[in-house]
C-alpha positions in Angstrom: 103.8 34.8 68.8 100.0 34.6 69.0 99.8 38.1 70.3 102.0 39.4 67.5 99.8 37.6 64.9 96.7 39.1 66.4 98.2 42.6 66.4 99.3 42.1 62.7 95.8 41.0 61.8 94.3 44.0 63.5 96.7 46.4 61.8 96.0 44.9 58.4 92.2 45.0 58.9 92.4 48.6 60.2 94.4 49.7 57.1 92.0 47.9 54.8 89.0 49.5 56.4 90.6 52.9 56.4 91.6 52.7 52.7 88.3 51.3 51.6 86.0 53.6 53.4 84.0 54.0 50.2 83.3 50.3 50.4 81.7 50.9 53.8 79.2 53.2 52.2 78.3 50.7 49.5 78.8 47.5 51.5 81.5 44.8 51.1 80.4 41.7 49.3 82.6 38.6 49.6 86.2 38.0 50.7 89.3 36.1 49.6 91.4 35.2 52.6 95.0 34.2 51.9 97.3 32.5 54.4 100.9 31.6 53.5 103.1 29.1 55.3 106.2 29.0 53.1 109.5 27.1 53.5 111.4 29.5 51.2 111.0 32.4 48.8 113.2 33.0 45.7 113.6 36.6 44.9 110.9 39.2 45.6 107.7 37.9 44.0 104.5 39.8 43.8 101.0 38.2 43.6 98.5 40.3 41.6 94.9 39.4 42.1 92.2 41.3 40.1 88.6 41.0 41.0 85.8 42.2 38.7 82.5 43.0 40.3 79.9 41.5 38.0 77.1 44.1 38.6 79.2 47.3 38.4 82.0 46.1 36.1 84.5 47.6 38.5 88.0 46.0 38.6 89.7 45.8 42.0 93.4 45.1 41.9 95.3 43.7 44.8 99.1 43.3 44.9 100.7 41.2 47.6 104.5 41.3 48.1 105.7 38.0 49.3 108.5 38.9 51.7 107.8 36.6 54.7 107.1 32.9 55.0 103.9 33.5 57.1 101.5 36.0 55.8 97.8 36.8 56.0 96.0 38.9 53.4 92.4 39.7 52.5 90.8 40.9 49.3 87.3 42.4 49.3 84.7 42.4 46.6 82.1 45.2 46.6 79.3 43.1 45.2 77.6 39.8 45.8 78.9 38.3 42.5 82.5 38.7 41.3 85.1 37.0 39.1 88.8 36.6 39.6 90.1 37.9 36.2 93.8 37.7 37.1 95.9 35.8 39.5 99.5 36.2 38.5 102.6 35.6 40.5 105.4 37.8 39.1 109.2 37.5 39.6 110.2 40.8 38.2 109.9 41.2 34.4 111.4 37.9 33.5 109.2 35.2 35.0 105.5 34.9 36.0 103.0 32.2 36.7 99.6 33.0 35.2 96.4 31.8 37.0 98.4 31.2 40.1 96.5 28.8 42.5 94.0 28.2 39.7 91.5 30.7 41.1 90.5 32.2 37.7 87.4 30.0 37.3 84.1 31.6 36.5 81.7 33.8 38.4 81.5 33.4 42.2 78.0 34.4 43.4 77.7 34.7 47.2 80.8 32.7 47.7 84.1 33.6 49.4 87.5 31.9 49.2 89.9 30.7 51.8 93.4 30.0 50.3 96.4 28.4 52.0 99.7 28.6 50.1 102.6 26.4 51.2 105.9 25.0 49.9 108.7 27.0 48.1 107.9 30.1 46.0 109.9 29.9 42.8 109.2 30.5 39.1 108.4 26.8 38.8 104.7 26.4 39.9 105.4 22.8 40.9 107.4 23.9 44.0 104.3 25.4 45.8 100.9 24.1 46.6 97.6 25.9 47.0 94.7 24.6 48.9 91.6 26.6 47.8 88.3 26.3 49.6 85.2 28.1 48.2 82.3 28.5 50.6 78.9 30.3 50.8 79.3 33.4 52.8 77.2 36.2 54.2 78.3 39.6 53.1 81.0 41.2 55.2 79.4 44.3 56.7 81.4 47.2 58.0 79.7 49.6 60.4 80.7 53.2 60.8 
């Protein structure tokens, strides 16, 4: 199980680094790391997280499909300061939870997030719990 999780992490990180090779040239600022440990999932929800880099104004959208109980995702900002402008959990076109995990909360300068999501994923936000830890972080450097 541990080997499979390490392999999954390596694959995700490799894909992210390949897809965001332009970030490697400009540097990657802070990260949002998301871990899920869910008991159940209703439907096929998608979690949209949009980051706005405060210096460039660039918006970086991330969409995570919640299909498994245990997941690991990472979102990169390209600057030192960023803002979470959207965190919406969508259940198709009929239901959504705005400001999911309550992470739309001002400008984060030199800080990263570590989010653990657990419980049941349903359109009722009371069935899941988010533990969000914000911490000072050194920039995430990618070497080529």
